[in-house]
Structures are given as C-alpha cells and as structure tokens.
N, C-alpha and C positions, 0 to 999 in steps of 0.2 A: 913647856911640858907637852908630852904626847900621852894620850890615854888609849888603853884598850877598853872597850865597853861592850856590854851586852844589854840589849833591850828586849822587852817582852810585850806582846800585845794582849788584848783581852781574850783572844783565842789561844793564848799560851804559846804562840809562835816565838821563837828566839832568833835574834840576829846578833852577830858579833862583828865588830869593826874597830878601826883605829881613827883617831881624830885629835886635833889640837884644841877643840872646843866641844865638849860633850853636850852642853846645853844647846848650842847652835845646831849641832848635828841632829839632836833629837827633834828640834823644830823642823829641820829639813825633811827628816824621815816622815814625820807626821803630816807634812804638807806635800807628801808624795814626790819629793825631790831626792835624787841620788839613786841608791840601789834598787834594782827592779823588784827584789823581794819585798822591800818595805813599801813600794808603790802600790802593791796589791794587798797589803796587810797593814792598814793604818792603826792609829791609836796605841802607840808604843809608850813605855815608860822605861827609864834606866833602872836596871836591876843589878848591875855590876860595873865597877870602874877600877882600873889599875893604872897608876901613873908611872911614866918612864921618862928618862932624860933624852933618849935618842929614838928616832923613828925606827931604826933597824931593830932595836930591842923589842919595841912594841909590836912590830910586824911579826917577829918570830913568835912572840907569845900569842898573838891573834891566830896564827897558823896552827900552833899547838892546840889551842882551845877548840878551833873549828874541827879538828880531827877527833875530838872526844865524843863519847856517847852522850846522849841526852841526860842520862842519870848522873854522870860525872859533872856535867855543866850545872845541873840543879844543885848538887852538893856545894860547888864553888859559890853559886849565887846565895845559897842559904847561909854559908859561913860569912860571906860579905855582908849580907843584910843583918845578921846577928851582931857583927862587929859594929855596924852603924848604931844599932840600938844601945849597945853598951857605952858608946861615946856620947850619947845624948843625955 
C-alpha cells in the first residue's frame, strides 16, 4: 500500500508527501532526514492519511492536495481527524 500523508509541526507548518510507510517516514522527518522543508521544521505529527493501491494514484492525489489553499487542506484534515474519533 502507498499512502498520501500530511504532517504538521508545533508551528502549524504543513507538509504533504507520499510513502509506503507513514510511521517510518514520520521518524525520518523528525530526525531531519529527507525533505529540506522538514529538516528546518522538526517535531511533526501525522494529521492526514489516505491509502492507495498504486503509487501513480497516490502521487496524483499528492499533487492535487499541494495545489490547494491552506484553508482547504485544513478542512480535509479536520474531516479526517473527526473520522478517526468516530472509529474509536
């Protein structure tokens, strides 16, 4: 499985990416490995995940989300987090 993810740090900075292991990727970001953006903005947590069967699908979704305004991304995150709470 391939995942589109969004992470947010304490300064409310958002980063969107694609990975086959969200947990591993989060550790890498928080250890300043990988994307230059996250190297300079540590202490991230996962705030959004979407699962895909194919990398191409996930990549297209990542590109779509990255083009969105901050407000639209926050709505997506809010809906995702509310969905998690109803499943618990």
